[in-house]
C-alpha positions as CSV (number, residue, x, y, z in Angstrom):
1,M,154.1,107.1,99.1
2,K,152.1,104.5,97.1
3,R,152.1,102.2,100.1
4,K,150.6,105.0,102.3
5,I,147.9,105.7,99.7
6,Y,147.1,102.0,99.4
7,A,147.0,101.7,103.2
8,A,144.7,104.7,103.5
9,I,142.3,103.3,100.9
10,M,142.2,99.9,102.6
11,L,141.6,101.5,106.0
12,C,138.7,103.6,104.6
13,A,137.3,100.4,102.9
14,M,137.4,98.5,106.2
15,L,135.7,101.4,108.0
16,A,133.0,101.5,105.3
17,N,132.4,97.8,105.9
18,T,132.3,98.2,109.7
19,F,129.5,100.7,109.8
20,P,126.0,99.7,108.6
21,V,124.5,101.0,105.4
22,W,120.8,102.1,105.6
23,A,117.8,103.1,103.7
24,S,114.1,103.9,104.1
25,S,111.0,105.5,102.7
26,H,109.7,108.6,104.5
27,R,112.6,108.5,107.0
28,E,111.3,105.2,108.3
29,A,114.6,103.6,109.4
30,P,116.5,105.0,112.4
31,M,119.6,106.1,110.5
32,I,118.1,107.4,107.3
33,A,117.8,111.0,108.5
34,D,121.6,111.2,108.0
35,D,121.3,110.7,104.3
36,P,118.0,112.1,102.8
37,E,119.4,112.5,99.3
38,A,119.6,108.7,99.0
39,D,116.2,108.1,100.7
40,N,113.5,106.4,98.7
41,T,110.1,107.8,99.7
42,D,107.6,106.0,97.3
43,V,107.3,103.9,94.2
44,Y,104.4,103.9,91.8
45,A,103.6,101.6,88.8
46,F,100.4,102.0,86.9
47,K,98.8,101.8,83.5
48,S,98.8,105.2,81.9
49,P,95.3,106.7,82.0
50,T,95.9,108.4,78.6
51,D,97.5,105.5,76.6
52,P,96.7,101.8,77.2
53,N,100.0,100.8,75.7
54,K,102.1,102.7,78.2
55,I,103.1,102.0,81.8
56,I,104.1,104.8,84.2
57,L,107.0,104.1,86.6
58,I,107.7,106.6,89.4
59,A,110.4,106.6,92.1
60,N,110.5,109.5,94.5
61,Y,113.4,110.5,96.8
62,I,114.3,113.1,99.5
63,P,111.4,113.3,101.8
64,L,109.6,116.2,103.6
65,Q,111.1,119.0,101.5
66,L,110.1,122.4,102.6
67,P,109.5,124.5,99.5
68,Q,111.1,127.5,101.1
69,G,114.3,125.6,102.0
70,G,116.7,128.0,100.4
71,P,119.3,129.0,99.5
72,N,120.4,125.4,99.1
73,F,117.2,123.7,98.0
74,A,116.8,119.9,98.0
75,H,118.3,118.3,94.9
76,F,119.3,114.9,93.4
77,S,122.9,114.1,94.5
78,E,125.8,113.8,92.1
79,D,127.2,111.1,94.4
80,V,124.1,108.8,94.4
81,R,123.2,106.3,91.8
82,Y,119.3,106.2,91.4
83,E,117.8,103.1,89.9
84,I,114.4,101.7,89.0
85,H,114.4,97.9,88.7
86,I,112.0,95.7,86.8
87,D,111.5,91.9,87.1
88,N,109.4,90.4,84.3
89,D,110.4,86.8,84.1
90,V,109.7,84.1,86.7
91,N,112.5,82.0,85.2
92,S,115.2,84.7,85.6
93,N,117.3,85.2,88.7
94,G,117.0,88.9,89.7
95,D,116.3,92.0,87.7
96,D,115.6,91.9,84.0
97,I,115.6,95.6,83.2
98,I,117.2,98.5,85.1
99,Y,117.0,102.2,84.5
100,R,119.9,104.0,86.1
101,F,120.0,107.8,86.7
102,S,123.2,109.8,87.4
103,F,123.0,113.6,88.1
104,E,125.4,116.5,87.5
105,R,125.2,120.1,88.8
106,K,126.8,123.1,87.2
107,N,127.2,126.5,89.0
108,E,126.3,129.0,86.3
109,D,126.9,132.1,88.5
110,P,129.2,131.7,91.5
111,T,129.0,135.4,92.3
112,T,125.5,135.3,93.9
113,F,123.8,133.5,96.8
114,F,120.5,133.5,94.9
115,N,119.4,130.2,93.3
116,I,118.2,132.0,90.2
117,R,119.3,135.4,88.9
118,L,119.4,137.1,85.5
119,G,118.6,133.9,83.5
120,K,121.2,131.7,85.2
121,E,120.7,128.9,87.7
122,N,122.9,128.3,90.7
123,L,123.3,125.1,90.5
124,K,121.8,123.8,87.2
125,T,121.1,120.1,87.2
126,T,121.2,117.6,84.3
127,Y,121.1,113.8,84.2
128,T,122.3,110.8,82.3
129,L,119.9,107.9,81.9
130,E,121.3,104.4,81.2
131,R,119.4,101.2,80.6
132,S,120.2,97.6,81.1
133,T,118.2,94.8,79.6
134,N,120.4,91.9,80.9
135,G,120.0,92.3,84.6
136,G,122.7,94.9,85.1
137,R,125.6,93.1,83.4
138,S,125.9,95.9,80.9
139,F,124.3,99.4,80.4
140,S,123.9,101.7,77.5
141,T,123.2,105.4,77.6
142,I,119.7,106.2,76.2
143,L,119.4,109.9,77.3
144,N,122.2,112.4,77.9
145,K,122.1,115.9,79.4
146,G,118.4,115.5,80.4
147,K,117.0,118.7,81.9
148,V,115.9,119.0,85.6
149,P,113.8,122.1,86.2
150,P,115.0,124.3,89.1
151,P,113.1,124.5,92.4
152,N,109.9,126.5,92.3
153,V,111.5,129.4,94.1
154,G,108.8,132.0,93.3
155,A,107.3,134.2,90.7
156,R,110.2,136.7,90.5
157,S,112.8,133.9,90.1
158,I,110.7,131.9,87.6
159,S,108.8,134.5,85.5
160,S,110.3,138.0,85.9
161,P,113.0,139.5,83.6
162,V,115.5,139.4,86.5
163,G,114.8,135.7,86.8
164,L,114.4,133.0,84.1
165,N,111.7,135.0,82.3
166,S,109.6,131.8,81.8
167,P,105.9,132.2,81.2
168,D,105.3,130.1,84.3
169,Y,106.7,127.1,86.2
170,E,104.4,124.7,84.2
171,T,106.4,125.6,81.1
172,L,109.6,124.7,82.8
173,M,108.2,121.3,83.7
174,R,106.9,120.6,80.2
175,N,110.2,121.6,78.6
176,A,112.1,119.3,81.0
177,I,110.2,116.2,79.7
178,G,112.7,114.3,77.6
179,T,112.5,111.3,75.2
180,A,115.1,108.6,75.3
181,R,116.5,107.2,72.1
182,T,114.7,103.9,73.0
183,G,111.3,105.7,73.2
184,E,110.8,106.2,76.9
185,K,109.4,109.6,78.0
186,V,111.3,110.9,81.1
187,F,110.9,113.6,83.8
188,C,113.1,114.3,86.7
189,G,112.6,117.1,89.1
190,P,110.7,118.5,92.1
191,V,106.9,117.8,92.5
192,D,104.3,117.9,95.2
193,D,104.7,114.8,97.3
194,P,101.8,112.6,96.0
195,F,101.6,110.5,99.2
196,F,98.9,111.5,101.6
197,V,98.6,110.3,105.2
198,D,98.0,111.6,108.7
199,L,101.5,111.0,109.8
200,G,100.9,112.6,113.2
201,G,97.9,110.4,113.9
202,I,99.4,107.1,112.7
203,F,102.6,107.4,114.7
204,D,100.7,108.6,117.8
205,L,100.1,105.0,118.7
206,G,97.7,104.4,115.8
207,D,95.4,107.4,116.4
208,A,93.9,107.4,112.9
209,P,91.3,108.6,112.6
210,R,92.1,110.8,115.5
211,Q,89.9,110.3,118.5
212,G,90.4,113.6,120.2
213,P,89.3,117.1,119.3
214,T,92.2,117.6,116.8
215,Q,91.2,117.0,113.2
216,A,93.2,114.7,111.0
217,Q,95.9,116.4,109.0
218,D,97.9,115.4,106.0
219,G,101.4,115.2,107.3
220,L,102.8,115.7,103.8
221,K,100.7,118.7,102.7
222,C,102.5,121.5,101.0
223,L,105.8,119.5,101.0
224,N,107.8,118.6,97.9
225,V,109.7,115.5,96.8
226,S,112.2,114.8,94.0
227,T,110.7,112.5,91.4
228,I,112.0,110.2,88.6
229,A,109.1,109.4,86.3
230,I,109.2,107.2,83.2
231,E,106.6,106.4,80.6
232,V,107.4,103.0,79.0
233,D,105.8,100.9,76.3
234,V,104.2,97.7,77.6
235,A,106.2,95.8,74.9
236,T,109.5,97.2,76.4
237,L,108.6,95.8,79.8
238,Q,107.0,92.5,78.8
239,K,109.4,89.6,79.0
240,D,109.1,88.6,75.4
241,N,108.6,92.2,74.1
242,K,105.0,91.5,73.3
243,G,102.6,94.4,72.9
244,L,99.2,94.6,74.6
245,N,97.4,93.4,71.5
246,R,99.0,89.9,72.1
247,A,97.6,89.4,75.6
248,T,95.3,86.4,75.9
249,S,93.1,88.2,78.5
250,I,93.2,91.1,80.9
251,L,94.7,88.8,83.5
252,D,97.4,87.3,81.2
253,P,100.1,86.1,83.6
254,N,102.8,86.8,81.0
255,Y,102.3,90.5,81.5
256,V,103.1,90.7,85.2
257,I,106.1,92.8,86.2
258,G,107.7,93.5,89.6
259,V,109.0,97.1,90.3
260,W,111.2,98.4,93.0
261,A,113.6,101.3,93.3
262,S,117.0,101.9,95.0
263,A,119.8,104.3,95.7
264,S,123.4,103.4,95.9
265,R,126.6,105.2,97.1
266,Q,130.3,104.4,96.6
267,K,131.7,102.6,99.6
268,I,134.3,105.1,100.6
269,R,133.6,108.7,101.6
270,V,136.6,111.0,102.4
271,L,136.3,114.5,103.9
272,N,139.0,116.7,102.3
273,E,141.0,118.6,104.9
274,V,141.7,122.3,104.6
275,S,145.4,123.2,105.4
276,R,146.4,125.9,107.8
277,S,147.2,128.1,104.8
278,G,143.5,128.0,103.8
279,Y,143.9,125.6,100.8
280,L,142.4,122.1,100.4
281,R,145.1,119.5,100.7
282,G,146.7,119.2,97.3
283,E,145.1,122.3,95.9
284,N,148.5,124.0,95.4
285,N,150.8,121.0,96.0
286,S,149.5,117.7,94.7
287,S,152.1,115.8,96.8
288,N,150.0,116.7,99.9
289,N,146.9,115.2,98.4
290,L,146.4,111.9,100.2
291,F,145.0,110.2,97.0
292,G,147.2,112.0,94.5
293,F,144.4,113.3,92.2
294,D,142.9,116.7,91.5
295,N,140.0,117.5,93.9
296,D,138.7,120.6,92.1
297,D,137.9,122.3,95.4
298,K,135.6,119.4,96.5
299,G,135.2,119.0,100.2
300,V,134.1,115.4,99.9
301,I,135.5,112.6,97.7
302,H,133.7,109.4,96.9
303,L,135.4,106.3,95.5
304,G,135.3,102.5,95.5
305,P,132.5,100.1,94.5
306,W,128.9,101.0,94.6
307,V,126.7,99.7,97.5
308,Q,122.9,99.9,97.8
309,V,121.9,102.1,100.6
310,S,118.1,102.4,100.0
311,R,115.3,100.4,98.5
312,L,111.5,100.5,98.3
313,G,108.8,98.5,96.6
314,M,105.5,98.0,98.4
315,P,104.5,101.1,100.4
316,L,104.7,101.1,104.2
317,T,106.5,97.7,104.5
318,N,109.4,99.0,106.5
319,E,107.3,101.7,108.0
320,A,104.4,99.7,109.5
321,V,105.3,96.0,109.3
322,V,109.0,95.6,110.1
323,P,109.8,96.4,113.7
324,I,112.3,99.1,114.5
325,G,115.1,96.7,115.4
326,D,115.3,95.3,111.9
327,K,114.5,98.3,109.8
328,D,118.1,99.1,108.9
329,L,118.8,95.5,108.0
330,W,115.7,95.2,105.8
331,N,116.7,98.3,103.9
332,R,120.1,96.8,103.0
333,L,118.6,93.8,101.3
334,T,117.3,93.4,97.7
335,P,113.9,91.8,97.1
336,Y,115.6,88.7,95.9
337,Q,117.2,88.2,99.3
338,D,113.8,88.5,101.1
339,L,112.7,84.9,100.5
340,A,116.1,83.6,101.7
341,R,115.5,85.4,105.0
342,I,111.9,84.3,105.3
343,K,112.4,82.8,108.8
344,K,113.5,86.2,110.1
345,F,111.1,88.5,108.3
346,G,108.2,86.2,107.4
347,N,106.6,86.3,110.9
348,Y,106.2,90.0,110.6
349,F,103.7,89.3,107.9
350,Y,102.3,85.9,109.2
351,N,101.6,87.6,112.6
352,P,101.7,91.4,112.0
353,E,102.0,93.7,114.9
354,L,99.2,95.9,113.6
355,A,96.8,92.9,113.9
356,L,97.3,92.9,117.7
357,Y,95.5,96.3,117.9
358,M,92.6,94.9,115.9
359,D,91.9,92.0,118.3
360,D,90.0,92.5,121.5
361,A,91.7,89.4,123.0
362,Q,95.1,91.1,122.5
363,F,95.4,94.9,122.6
364,G,92.4,96.0,120.6
365,G,91.1,98.2,123.4
366,A,94.4,100.1,123.5
367,V,93.9,101.6,120.1
368,P,90.3,102.9,119.9
369,A,90.9,104.4,116.4
370,F,91.1,100.9,115.0
371,S,87.8,99.8,116.6
372,P,86.1,99.4,113.1
373,L,88.9,97.0,112.2
374,R,88.5,93.5,113.5
375,I,89.9,90.2,112.2
376,Q,88.2,86.9,111.4
377,K,89.0,84.6,114.4
378,N,86.3,82.0,113.6
379,S,85.5,82.5,109.9
380,L,82.8,80.0,108.7
381,G,83.0,78.6,112.2
382,A,86.3,76.9,111.5
383,Y,89.2,79.2,110.5
384,G,91.0,81.7,112.7
385,F,93.3,84.4,111.3
386,G,94.2,86.2,114.6
387,N,97.8,86.3,115.6
388,G,98.9,82.8,116.8
389,Q,96.0,81.0,115.1
390,N,96.5,78.6,112.2
391,G,94.6,80.2,109.4
392,L,94.0,77.6,106.7
393,F,96.9,75.3,107.8
394,A,94.5,72.7,109.0
395,L,93.8,72.0,105.3
396,K,97.4,71.3,104.5
397,G,97.5,68.3,102.2
398,N,93.7,67.9,102.1
399,P,92.4,66.8,98.8
400,A,90.0,69.7,99.0
401,L,93.0,71.9,98.0
402,N,93.6,70.1,94.7
403,G,93.6,72.5,91.8
404,T,93.9,75.5,94.1
405,A,96.9,77.7,94.7
406,L,97.2,76.1,98.2
407,S,97.8,72.6,96.9
408,E,101.3,71.1,97.3
409,A,101.4,70.6,93.5
410,N,101.1,74.4,93.1
411,F,102.2,76.8,95.8
412,G,101.3,75.2,99.1
413,G,104.9,75.2,100.2
414,L,104.9,79.0,100.0
415,L,101.4,79.8,101.1
416,L,100.9,77.2,103.9
417,P,104.4,76.9,105.4
418,G,103.3,75.8,108.9
419,P,101.0,76.3,111.9
420,N,100.8,79.6,113.8
421,K,101.2,81.5,110.6
422,P,97.6,82.6,109.9
423,R,98.4,85.4,107.4
424,S,100.5,83.3,105.1
425,V,97.6,83.0,102.7
426,D,96.8,86.7,102.3
427,L,99.2,89.4,103.7
428,W,102.4,87.5,103.0
429,P,101.7,86.8,99.3
430,I,100.4,90.3,98.7
431,F,103.8,91.7,99.7
432,H,106.1,88.9,98.5
433,T,104.8,86.9,95.6
434,G,101.7,88.6,94.2
435,V,98.4,86.7,93.9
436,P,97.6,84.1,91.2
437,N,94.3,83.7,89.4
438,L,93.5,80.5,91.1
439,A,91.1,79.5,93.8
440,P,90.8,80.5,96.5
441,Y,92.1,83.9,95.2
442,Q,88.9,84.6,93.3
443,L,85.9,86.6,94.5
444,A,83.2,84.8,96.4
445,T,80.8,85.6,93.6
446,G,79.6,82.4,92.1
447,K,81.5,80.1,94.5
448,A,79.4,76.9,94.7
449,G,77.8,76.4,98.1
450,G,79.7,79.4,99.5
451,N,82.9,77.3,99.5
452,P,85.9,79.7,99.6
453,L,88.0,77.0,97.9
454,A,85.7,76.8,94.9
455,K,86.3,78.8,91.7
456,G,84.8,82.2,91.7
457,K,85.0,85.5,89.9
458,P,88.6,86.4,88.8
459,F,89.7,89.8,89.8
460,I,93.5,89.7,90.2
461,N,96.6,87.9,88.7
462,N,99.9,89.6,89.5
463,F,101.7,86.4,90.7
464,L,105.5,86.7,90.3
465,P,107.1,84.5,93.0
466,N,110.8,84.8,92.3
467,G,111.4,87.9,94.3
468,G,110.3,89.5,97.6
469,D,108.9,92.9,98.4
470,M,108.1,94.8,95.2
471,L,105.1,96.3,93.5
472,R,103.6,93.8,91.2
473,L,101.5,94.9,88.2
474,N,99.6,93.0,85.6
475,M,100.1,95.3,82.6
476,A,97.2,93.6,80.7
477,V,94.6,95.1,83.1
478,P,93.0,98.2,81.6
479,A,93.1,101.6,83.3
480,T,90.1,102.9,85.1
481,S,89.2,106.3,83.7
482,R,89.9,109.0,86.3
483,T,86.7,110.8,85.4
484,S,84.5,107.6,85.8
485,S,82.0,107.6,88.6
486,D,83.4,104.1,89.4
487,F,86.9,105.4,90.0
488,S,87.9,104.9,93.7
489,S,91.0,105.5,95.7
490,E,90.2,102.2,97.4
491,G,91.8,100.4,94.5
492,L,91.4,96.6,94.4
493,V,89.2,96.7,97.5
494,Q,86.6,98.7,95.6
495,A,86.9,96.3,92.6
496,A,86.1,93.4,95.0
497,V,83.1,95.3,96.4
498,L,81.8,95.9,92.8
499,G,82.5,92.3,91.8
500,L,80.5,91.0,94.8
501,L,77.6,93.4,94.9
502,D,77.1,95.2,91.6
503,P,74.8,93.5,89.1
504,R,77.0,94.6,86.3
505,F,79.7,92.3,87.5
506,N,78.3,89.7,89.9
507,S,76.0,87.8,87.5
508,N,78.7,85.5,86.2
509,T,82.2,84.2,86.9
510,N,83.8,85.2,83.6
511,I,86.9,87.3,83.5
512,Q,85.7,90.9,82.8
513,F,87.1,94.3,83.6
514,I,85.8,95.5,87.0
515,P,86.7,99.2,87.6
516,N,89.8,99.6,89.9
517,M,91.3,96.2,89.0
518,D,94.2,98.4,88.0
519,G,94.5,99.8,91.6
520,F,96.7,98.9,94.6
521,P,97.9,96.3,95.3
522,N,97.9,95.5,91.6
523,G,100.5,98.1,91.0
524,R,100.0,101.5,92.7
525,R,98.3,104.6,91.3
526,L,98.9,108.1,92.5
527,E,95.4,108.3,93.8
528,D,95.3,105.1,95.8
529,D,94.8,105.4,99.5
530,V,97.4,102.8,100.4
531,T,97.4,103.5,104.1
532,R,93.6,102.8,104.3
533,I,93.9,99.8,102.0
534,E,96.7,98.2,103.9
535,L,95.0,98.6,107.3
536,Q,91.9,97.1,105.8
537,A,94.0,94.2,104.5
538,V,95.5,93.6,107.9
539,S,91.9,93.5,109.1
540,G,91.1,90.6,106.8
541,I,89.3,92.3,104.0
542,V,90.9,90.2,101.3
543,L,89.9,87.0,103.2
544,A,86.3,88.2,103.2
545,A,86.4,89.0,99.5
546,I,87.2,85.4,98.6
547,G,84.5,84.0,100.9
548,L,86.3,83.7,104.3
549,W,83.7,86.0,105.9
550,Y,83.7,87.8,109.2
551,D,82.7,86.0,112.3
552,D,79.2,87.5,112.5
553,Y,78.2,85.6,109.3
554,V,76.9,82.2,110.2
555,P,76.1,80.1,107.0
556,G,72.5,79.0,107.0
557,T,71.6,81.5,109.7
558,S,72.8,84.9,108.7
559,P,70.8,86.3,105.7
560,S,73.9,87.7,104.0
561,P,77.7,87.7,104.4
562,V,77.5,91.5,104.0
563,T,77.4,91.8,107.8
564,P,78.0,94.8,110.2
565,K,81.6,93.7,110.7
566,L,82.3,93.6,106.9
567,L,80.6,97.0,106.5
568,S,82.6,98.4,109.5
569,V,85.9,97.4,107.8
570,L,84.8,98.7,104.4
571,G,83.7,102.0,106.0
572,Y,87.0,102.6,107.9
573,S,89.0,105.7,107.0
574,T,92.1,107.2,108.5
575,G,90.7,110.7,108.0
576,I,92.9,111.6,105.1
577,N,91.7,110.2,101.8
578,A,93.2,112.3,99.0
579,N,96.2,114.3,98.0
580,D,96.6,118.0,99.0
581,A,96.7,119.0,95.3
582,P,95.0,117.7,92.1
583,F,97.1,115.4,90.0
584,K,97.9,116.3,86.4
585,T,96.0,114.7,83.5
586,T,99.1,114.2,81.4
587,F,102.6,112.8,82.0
588,P,104.2,112.9,84.6
589,F,100.8,113.1,86.3
590,E,102.2,114.3,89.6
591,A,101.2,117.8,90.8
592,S,103.6,120.7,90.4
593,P,105.9,121.5,93.3
594,W,104.8,124.0,95.9
595,A,106.4,127.4,95.5
596,A,108.8,128.6,98.1
597,T,106.5,131.7,98.5
598,H,103.4,129.6,99.1
599,N,101.4,130.1,102.3
600,C,100.7,126.6,103.5
601,D,97.0,126.5,104.0
602,C,96.8,124.1,101.0
603,G,93.9,126.1,99.7
604,S,95.3,126.7,96.2
605,N,97.0,124.7,93.5
606,P,100.8,124.6,93.6
607,A,101.0,126.0,90.1
608,G,99.0,129.0,91.1
609,K,96.3,128.3,88.5
610,G,93.4,128.6,90.9
611,Q,92.4,125.0,90.5
612,P,90.6,123.4,93.5
613,S,92.5,121.1,95.8
614,Y,91.2,117.9,97.3
615,G,91.8,118.9,100.8
616,Q,90.1,117.1,103.7
617,P,86.5,118.4,104.1
618,A,85.1,119.3,107.5
619,L,82.6,116.4,107.4
620,G,85.2,113.7,107.4
621,A,86.1,111.0,104.9
622,I,85.1,111.2,101.2
623,K,84.4,107.7,100.1
624,S,84.7,108.4,96.3
625,L,86.4,110.8,94.1
626,A,83.3,113.0,93.9
627,I,84.5,116.7,93.9
628,A,82.6,118.9,96.2
629,A,82.1,122.6,95.7
630,P,83.9,124.7,98.3
631,D,80.6,125.7,100.1
632,M,78.8,122.4,100.1
633,V,80.0,118.8,101.0
634,M,78.1,115.6,101.1
635,N,79.0,112.3,102.7
636,T,77.2,109.0,103.2
637,S,77.6,106.4,105.9
638,P,77.7,103.4,105.8
639,N,78.7,102.8,102.3
640,P,78.3,100.0,101.2
641,F,75.0,99.4,103.2
642,V,72.4,96.7,103.5
643,E,69.1,98.5,104.0
644,K,69.7,102.1,104.9
645,T,72.4,104.7,104.7
646,T,72.5,108.3,106.0
647,V,73.4,111.3,103.8
648,Q,75.1,114.1,105.7
649,Y,75.7,117.5,104.0
650,Q,76.9,120.9,105.1
651,L,75.5,124.1,103.7
652,H,77.4,127.4,104.2
653,T,74.8,129.7,102.7
654,A,71.0,129.5,102.5
655,A,69.8,127.7,99.4
656,Q,67.2,125.4,97.8
657,V,68.6,121.9,98.2
658,T,67.6,118.9,96.1
659,I,68.9,115.4,96.8
660,A,67.8,112.6,94.4
661,V,68.8,109.0,93.9
662,F,69.4,107.4,90.5
663,D,70.0,103.8,89.4
664,I,72.9,102.8,87.1
665,N,70.7,103.5,84.1
666,G,70.2,107.1,85.2
667,K,66.6,106.6,86.2
668,E,65.5,108.6,89.3
669,V,64.3,106.1,92.0
670,K,63.9,108.3,95.1
671,M,63.8,111.9,96.1
672,L,65.4,112.5,99.5
673,A,65.0,116.2,99.8
674,N,63.7,119.3,98.0
675,K,63.5,122.2,100.3
676,K,64.8,125.6,101.2
677,L,67.4,125.5,104.0
678,N,69.5,127.9,106.0
679,A,73.3,127.5,106.5
680,G,74.0,124.4,108.7
681,T,74.6,120.7,108.8
682,Y,71.8,118.3,107.8
683,T,71.1,114.6,107.4
684,E,68.7,112.6,105.2
685,D,68.0,108.9,105.5
686,F,68.1,106.8,102.3
687,N,66.0,103.8,103.0
688,A,66.5,101.3,100.2
689,K,64.7,98.3,101.6
690,E,62.4,98.1,98.6
691,L,65.2,98.5,96.1
692,S,67.3,95.7,94.7
693,S,71.0,95.4,95.6
694,G,73.5,97.2,93.4
695,T,75.0,100.6,92.6
696,Y,73.1,103.8,93.0
697,F,74.1,107.5,92.6
698,I,73.0,110.2,95.0
699,K,73.0,113.7,93.4
700,I,72.8,116.9,95.5
701,S,71.9,120.2,93.9
702,K,72.0,123.7,95.2
703,D,69.5,126.3,93.7
704,G,69.1,124.0,90.7
705,K,72.8,123.5,90.0
706,A,74.3,120.0,90.5
707,I,77.1,120.2,93.1
708,Q,78.1,116.6,93.8
709,T,77.3,113.1,92.8
710,M,78.3,110.2,95.1
711,R,78.1,106.5,94.3
712,V,76.7,104.1,97.0
713,V,76.4,100.3,96.9
714,K,73.5,98.4,98.4
715,G,74.2,94.9,99.5
716,Q,71.8,92.0,99.8
């Protein structure tokens, strides 16, 4: 009998090794739809906006959850091992810290088909959190029996006497926030999916923003996701356990971490057969049980070693960079295996497919939505970054690179690996190594003679080259206040714009905090519009920021590098620029899950508190986080601009409208409108020819009440 058992186990093990293991984010790999409970959807890592000494780590799983998906709502699996991985030391090989979550479900009332009834949950979920600080060689339990709130079934299930009799769902969420014995604050449970994107448009051959009569639509609106969120001290994550007070600057390289998440399953999965008598094999007679152990009525048995089946770091890597033939393979690797397979996967970043649709000499005309996005093919009259060109490789070994990140003494072997790899200097390091605070990776501000290889204004340092695809965050960079008029979902792109054009930041080359230096791709905040930022990055916006300007800038001839092509790329939008629900102002910061009884027009807050949502306004893209009243929306285009921008606004009821322009000191510099108007759509031109370059604020008021303020930037 033992031989039969051993043979059966070995057969299952061989079968498990025969069939591929897979993973994805939002169902991005061909096989992931078969295993949503192990599917990573997104990873976030950002400085807490409420405590400068804390870092927020978020890993989301189980995509596209319909809130009304009862009676068996989406849930963390008891058979999946969920992990968040942190790399904090360039000298170590692999992970340094791992947080491991294991979930357990208990059926409190097996007599009902309802999920919640009379104060009991069917199936109540708890979790165990373990932590490793030695790369996974050993783990210790730091939180046991952590609470997971139930799905937001509806008011009767949550708040009524025949349900849980809770004041509201928010109370359940707050009560589920636990504290580990090592100090971490933890939340696990359902939330509104914080990712926002026009999935329909993007995958309709790149139709974003949509070119036809159909308006852009957030493909994840009113859908939930299962989140694991941790608030951790900076000192816990820093390689030498140093607190923020010991950082030498806001770009201290010793405070860089890499973050990625994974899901693992045991290698062998056995379906337990039901005998002709109606019992599971072994339920009455253990001798009939193939494996000789109690199965406790389980229809599926898992055993054997654990194998990674899902991973995620940088958003959209496998979704929009890796081609479909390699998606399943990519998902089976760890970030530390990426560099070893650089010959296979490197070219997808050196010559990205998306770049073909931003090049009129390739297939640019086939994707009209990308027409604002065009790549430098003759930057400064010498350097081409279109697919198949050489980028900066012609400078390989040139003494002009001495002291820069591209020198052979530094990282030239990684960043200039060969010809015909034009994006090895920008896209590849953004995804695979992070970016060092060395020339040329400094803003063009202050670069002598406009030389992109010269030292400029520092704005990023998240270099950690001992792994591959992961979020990289410099924990020393302060958080941008979410209520600041400078806060932008454009992340580091907006920081670059301010560092180049705003007098507050472009008057010197010193290290100073520029708003949104804490934004993607320096980590990833919930608000960051990563789809837009990554498409702009493919279109060469990072190259422009460091002085490799677009082709319509001719040194000595063009008056300014802020050219129409640069403004075109900066003004690009996919049509969806914000989440379908406002984020919380306290941990875990994600919005509450949509209730199963919610009517999905996304016109109300998931918690039912009547708070406004940041849904897509009728006039198109909002280019800042200005919050518009429901009956009045303002937009400006272009922004940034050189001489003139147009203010467009929509009025649903007759009113006295005032539109005024203020400088950064709050002084009014121009009145654009002060008149009585009927309902309709209007435009006003803001001609700033006589004004100096810099940041201005346009405020629109209705019947004397301020409705919206929008920040605009005038270039030189």
